[in-house]
C-alpha positions as CSV (number, residue, x, y, z in Angstrom):
1,M,7.2,13.7,20.6
2,R,9.3,13.1,17.5
3,E,7.9,13.5,14.0
4,L,9.7,13.1,10.6
5,V,9.2,16.3,8.6
6,L,9.8,16.6,4.9
7,T,11.8,19.9,5.4
8,E,12.6,20.1,1.7
9,I,12.4,17.8,-1.3
10,G,15.0,15.1,-0.7
11,R,15.4,15.7,3.0
12,L,13.6,14.4,6.2
13,D,14.4,15.8,9.6
14,V,13.4,14.7,13.1
15,R,11.4,17.5,14.9
16,E,10.2,17.7,18.4
17,T,6.6,18.8,18.9
18,P,4.0,18.5,21.7
19,I,1.8,15.4,21.9
20,P,-1.6,16.2,20.6
21,E,-4.8,15.8,22.7
22,P,-7.7,13.8,21.1
23,G,-10.9,15.8,20.6
24,P,-14.4,14.5,20.3
25,D,-14.6,11.1,18.5
26,E,-10.8,11.1,18.0
27,V,-8.2,8.5,19.0
28,L,-4.6,9.2,19.8
29,I,-2.4,6.3,18.6
30,R,1.1,5.6,19.9
31,I,2.9,4.5,16.7
32,A,4.9,1.3,16.8
33,A,5.8,1.0,13.1
34,T,5.2,2.9,9.9
35,G,6.0,1.4,6.5
36,I,7.7,3.4,3.8
37,C,5.3,3.5,0.8
38,G,6.5,4.0,-2.8
39,S,4.3,7.1,-2.9
40,D,6.2,8.5,0.1
41,V,9.5,7.9,-1.7
42,H,8.1,9.7,-4.8
43,G,6.9,12.5,-2.6
44,Y,10.4,12.7,-1.0
45,T,11.9,13.1,-4.5
46,G,9.2,15.4,-5.7
47,E,8.3,13.1,-8.5
48,N,4.6,12.8,-7.9
49,G,3.7,16.3,-6.6
50,R,1.5,14.7,-3.9
51,R,3.8,15.5,-0.9
52,H,5.0,19.0,0.1
53,P,7.8,20.5,2.2
54,G,6.7,20.9,5.8
55,Q,4.6,17.8,5.7
56,V,4.6,14.8,8.0
57,M,3.9,11.8,5.8
58,G,3.0,8.2,6.7
59,H,-0.1,6.1,6.3
60,E,1.0,2.4,6.7
61,S,1.0,2.1,10.5
62,S,0.3,0.1,13.6
63,G,0.5,0.9,17.3
64,T,-1.5,1.1,20.5
65,I,-4.2,3.4,21.6
66,A,-2.7,6.1,24.0
67,A,-5.9,8.0,24.7
68,V,-9.4,8.5,23.4
69,G,-11.5,11.7,23.2
70,P,-15.1,12.3,24.3
71,G,-17.7,10.2,22.5
72,V,-15.4,7.3,21.7
73,G,-17.1,4.0,22.6
74,D,-15.5,0.6,22.2
75,L,-11.9,1.7,21.8
76,T,-9.8,1.8,24.9
77,A,-6.2,2.7,25.9
78,G,-3.7,0.0,25.3
79,M,-5.5,-1.7,22.4
80,P,-3.2,-2.7,19.5
81,V,-4.6,-1.1,16.3
82,T,-4.0,0.1,12.9
83,F,-6.0,2.8,11.0
84,N,-7.7,3.3,7.7
85,P,-6.2,6.6,6.3
86,V,-9.1,7.3,4.0
87,V,-11.3,9.7,5.9
88,V,-14.8,10.9,4.8
89,P,-16.9,13.5,6.7
90,A,-18.6,11.9,9.7
91,E,-22.1,12.8,8.4
92,D,-21.5,10.9,5.2
93,A,-19.8,7.8,6.7
94,A,-22.9,5.6,6.5
95,E,-23.8,6.6,2.9
96,F,-20.2,6.0,1.6
97,A,-19.5,2.9,3.7
98,G,-17.4,0.5,1.6
99,R,-16.7,3.1,-1.0
100,E,-15.1,5.9,1.0
101,Q,-12.5,6.5,-1.8
102,H,-15.4,7.8,-4.0
103,H,-16.3,10.7,-1.6
104,P,-15.4,14.0,-3.4
105,D,-14.3,15.5,-0.1
106,K,-12.3,12.6,1.3
107,Y,-8.8,13.1,2.5
108,V,-6.0,10.6,3.0
109,I,-3.9,10.7,6.2
110,G,-0.3,10.9,5.0
111,V,-1.3,12.5,1.7
112,A,-3.2,15.6,2.9
113,A,-0.4,18.1,3.6
114,A,-2.2,19.9,6.4
115,I,-2.9,16.7,8.4
116,P,0.0,15.5,10.6
117,A,0.4,11.8,9.8
118,S,2.1,8.7,11.2
119,F,5.8,9.1,10.6
120,A,5.7,10.3,14.2
121,D,5.5,9.0,17.8
122,Y,1.7,9.7,17.9
123,V,-1.0,10.4,15.4
124,L,-4.6,11.6,15.8
125,V,-7.2,9.6,13.9
126,P,-11.0,9.7,13.7
127,A,-12.3,6.9,15.9
128,R,-14.4,5.5,13.0
129,N,-11.1,4.9,11.1
130,V,-9.4,2.9,13.8
131,V,-9.2,-0.9,13.2
132,P,-8.2,-3.3,16.1
133,L,-5.5,-5.8,15.2
134,P,-6.4,-9.5,15.3
135,D,-5.4,-11.3,18.5
136,G,-1.9,-12.6,18.5
137,L,-0.7,-10.5,15.5
138,P,2.8,-9.1,16.1
139,I,2.3,-5.4,16.3
140,A,4.8,-4.5,13.5
141,L,2.9,-6.7,11.0
142,G,-0.1,-4.4,11.5
143,A,1.8,-1.9,9.3
144,L,1.4,-4.3,6.4
145,I,-2.4,-4.2,6.4
146,E,-2.8,-0.9,4.5
147,P,-0.8,-2.0,1.5
148,L,-2.6,-5.3,1.5
149,A,-5.9,-3.5,1.5
150,V,-4.8,-1.6,-1.7
151,A,-4.1,-5.0,-3.3
152,V,-7.4,-6.6,-2.0
153,H,-9.3,-3.7,-3.6
154,A,-7.4,-4.0,-6.9
155,V,-8.1,-7.7,-7.1
156,R,-11.8,-7.3,-6.3
157,R,-12.0,-5.0,-9.4
158,L,-11.3,-8.0,-11.5
159,P,-14.2,-10.3,-12.5
160,K,-13.9,-13.7,-10.8
161,E,-14.2,-15.5,-14.1
162,N,-10.9,-13.9,-15.2
163,L,-8.8,-15.2,-12.3
164,G,-7.6,-18.4,-13.9
165,R,-4.3,-17.0,-15.1
166,V,-3.3,-13.6,-13.9
167,L,-0.3,-11.5,-14.8
168,V,1.1,-9.1,-12.2
169,I,3.5,-6.5,-13.5
170,G,5.9,-5.3,-10.8
171,G,7.1,-7.4,-7.9
172,G,7.6,-4.5,-5.4
173,P,5.6,-4.2,-2.2
174,I,2.3,-3.6,-3.9
175,G,2.9,-6.4,-6.4
176,Q,3.8,-8.7,-3.6
177,S,0.6,-7.8,-1.8
178,V,-1.4,-8.4,-5.0
179,V,0.0,-11.9,-5.1
180,I,-1.3,-12.5,-1.6
181,A,-4.7,-11.0,-2.5
182,L,-4.9,-13.1,-5.7
183,R,-4.2,-16.2,-3.7
184,D,-6.8,-15.3,-1.2
185,A,-9.3,-14.7,-4.0
186,G,-8.7,-18.2,-5.4
187,A,-6.6,-17.3,-8.5
188,G,-5.2,-20.2,-10.4
189,T,-1.8,-19.3,-11.9
190,I,-0.1,-16.1,-10.9
191,V,2.8,-14.9,-13.0
192,V,4.8,-11.8,-11.9
193,S,7.0,-9.8,-14.2
194,E,9.8,-8.2,-12.3
195,M,13.3,-7.0,-13.3
196,D,14.9,-7.3,-9.9
197,A,16.2,-10.8,-8.9
198,A,15.6,-10.4,-5.2
199,R,12.0,-9.4,-5.7
200,R,11.5,-12.3,-8.1
201,G,12.8,-14.6,-5.3
202,L,10.4,-13.0,-2.8
203,V,7.2,-13.4,-4.9
204,Q,8.2,-17.0,-5.7
205,K,8.2,-17.7,-2.0
206,L,4.6,-16.3,-2.0
207,G,3.6,-18.8,-4.6
208,A,3.9,-17.0,-7.9
209,E,5.7,-17.9,-11.1
210,V,8.1,-15.2,-12.3
211,I,9.3,-13.7,-15.5
212,D,12.2,-11.4,-16.1
213,P,11.1,-8.8,-18.7
214,A,14.7,-8.5,-19.8
215,D,14.5,-12.0,-21.3
216,G,12.2,-10.9,-24.0
217,P,8.6,-9.6,-24.7
218,L,6.2,-10.6,-22.0
219,A,3.7,-11.9,-24.5
220,D,6.2,-14.3,-26.0
221,Q,7.3,-15.5,-22.6
222,L,3.7,-16.1,-21.6
223,R,2.9,-18.0,-24.8
224,A,5.9,-20.2,-24.1
225,R,4.6,-20.9,-20.6
226,G,1.0,-21.8,-21.6
227,G,-0.7,-18.8,-23.0
228,L,-1.6,-15.2,-22.5
229,A,-3.1,-14.1,-19.2
230,D,-6.8,-13.9,-18.6
231,A,-6.3,-10.7,-16.6
232,A,-3.5,-8.4,-15.5
233,V,-2.7,-6.1,-12.6
234,D,-0.2,-3.3,-13.3
235,A,1.5,-2.5,-10.0
236,V,3.9,-0.1,-11.7
237,G,1.8,2.3,-13.7
238,I,4.1,3.7,-16.5
239,T,3.6,3.6,-20.3
240,P,5.8,0.5,-20.9
241,T,4.0,-1.5,-18.2
242,V,0.6,-0.5,-19.4
243,R,1.5,-1.6,-22.9
244,D,2.9,-4.9,-21.5
245,A,-0.4,-5.5,-19.8
246,L,-2.4,-4.8,-23.0
247,T,-0.2,-7.0,-25.2
248,S,0.2,-9.9,-22.7
249,T,-3.5,-10.6,-22.1
250,A,-6.1,-12.4,-24.1
251,L,-8.8,-10.5,-26.1
252,G,-11.5,-9.2,-23.9
253,A,-9.2,-9.3,-20.8
254,P,-9.6,-6.8,-17.8
255,I,-6.5,-4.9,-16.7
256,V,-6.4,-3.2,-13.3
257,L,-4.1,-0.2,-13.1
258,V,-3.1,0.2,-9.4
259,G,0.5,1.4,-9.8
260,M,1.0,5.2,-9.9
261,G,4.5,5.4,-11.3
262,S,3.6,8.3,-13.6
263,P,0.7,10.8,-13.6
264,Q,0.3,10.3,-17.3
265,V,0.7,7.3,-19.6
266,A,0.3,6.7,-23.3
267,V,-2.2,4.0,-24.3
268,D,-2.5,2.1,-27.5
269,A,-6.2,2.7,-28.0
270,F,-6.7,-0.1,-30.5
271,L,-5.4,-2.6,-28.0
272,V,-8.3,-1.5,-25.8
273,S,-11.1,-0.9,-28.4
274,T,-10.6,-3.4,-31.2
275,E,-9.5,-6.2,-28.8
276,E,-12.1,-5.2,-26.2
277,R,-9.8,-5.1,-23.2
278,S,-10.9,-3.1,-20.2
279,L,-8.5,-0.7,-18.4
280,I,-9.8,-0.4,-14.8
281,G,-8.6,2.1,-12.3
282,S,-8.0,1.2,-8.6
283,F,-7.2,3.7,-5.9
284,T,-6.9,2.9,-2.2
285,Y,-9.9,0.8,-0.9
286,G,-13.2,0.8,0.9
287,S,-13.5,0.0,4.6
288,D,-14.6,-3.5,3.8
289,D,-11.4,-4.1,1.8
290,F,-9.4,-2.8,4.7
291,T,-11.1,-5.1,7.3
292,H,-10.7,-8.1,4.9
293,A,-7.0,-7.4,4.6
294,T,-6.8,-7.3,8.4
295,R,-8.3,-10.8,8.6
296,V,-6.0,-12.2,5.9
297,I,-2.9,-11.1,7.7
298,G,-4.3,-12.2,11.1
299,A,-5.0,-15.7,9.8
300,D,-1.3,-16.4,8.7
301,P,1.0,-13.7,10.1
302,E,4.3,-15.5,9.8
303,T,3.8,-15.9,6.0
304,Y,3.6,-12.1,5.6
305,R,6.7,-11.4,7.7
306,A,8.7,-12.2,4.5
307,L,7.3,-8.9,3.1
308,I,9.5,-7.0,5.6
309,S,13.0,-6.5,4.3
310,R,14.3,-4.5,7.3
311,E,13.2,-2.4,10.3
312,I,15.0,0.9,11.0
313,D,15.2,3.5,13.8
314,V,13.8,6.9,13.3
315,A,17.2,8.5,13.0
316,D,17.9,6.4,10.0
317,A,14.8,7.3,8.1
318,D,16.2,10.0,5.8
319,A,19.1,7.7,4.7
320,A,16.6,4.9,4.0
321,F,14.4,7.2,1.9
322,A,17.5,8.4,0.0
323,A,18.6,4.9,-0.7
324,L,15.2,3.8,-1.9
325,A,15.1,6.8,-4.2
326,E,18.4,5.7,-5.7
327,G,17.0,2.2,-6.2
328,D,19.1,0.4,-3.6
329,G,17.6,-3.0,-4.3
330,T,15.5,-3.4,-1.2
331,P,13.0,-6.2,-2.3
332,G,10.3,-5.6,0.3
333,K,9.0,-3.2,2.9
334,I,11.0,-1.0,5.2
335,L,9.4,-0.3,8.5
336,V,10.4,2.8,10.6
337,R,10.1,1.7,14.3
338,F,8.9,4.4,16.6
339,D,8.7,2.1,19.6
340,R,12.5,1.9,19.9
341,D,15.5,4.2,19.1
342,G,16.0,5.8,22.5
343,E,13.5,7.2,25.0
344,T,9.8,7.0,24.2
345,R,8.3,10.5,24.3
């Protein structure tokens, strides 16, 4: 089978390796599509230190079950599926159900360097992490479920009473998914701050208002449009965007930090303490967030097709990563298709 290996920082190569065999309570998934996550791009460039040479990345995927190991019950070969990449020890699965990301010994497929992940023809996944796709969902769209689950969890971190007017900072793939999750949660007005015109156009199609931060301070622009936000979601996660979230929200507002653009940010403490804002972390999701995201996409799949900017062959993946790292202007998600591009192996 083919797998995309981060052979060195800034380079992906296609390598041939044997197809693995599922062990007890494991499922072998034949990958159809895997999305390129921003964290993968930052790993490719070495910016975040969370990917390492020799690693096979990939965690936003869909495909079909190729084989199941001993002890697997309701999952059968041929089923279209995705998988939740946050894995906790089997013996703790019940105790941490719905909050798997809090387990101190969890690992994330696609982040854990020693676990071959889903930029490959096949991936092995614990059966408890396999999620069947809704009936009728085009298989490629299943790769959008994982990033939407990130957004569902982030939005659920906000109190419902603060969803009247929400500012989303960053209109990239996670910000786009946050707009969808906010709409699903019943948010009133959603305003997205985004520098790129193509991304502003995409989130407008999803039902959000848009602001170009180059046009002036976000707080001033929001006041001119009806007032500061009741809450904010920072889908970028760098010092300037955290400051924008703090200055563009009302006193007492909650702010969710879901973007991981920088491992360290500077915070104006008085904008948190004296104005009683809450800065709330959000990382991945629980299993209930993931299954909810599956239902959301399954209910209206064609709306979410707009999130996919293009689909590429495996041989073109390194060039796509390099272009994304250079800021090539791709507004949405790029999917690497493993179910085409020559002979299936």
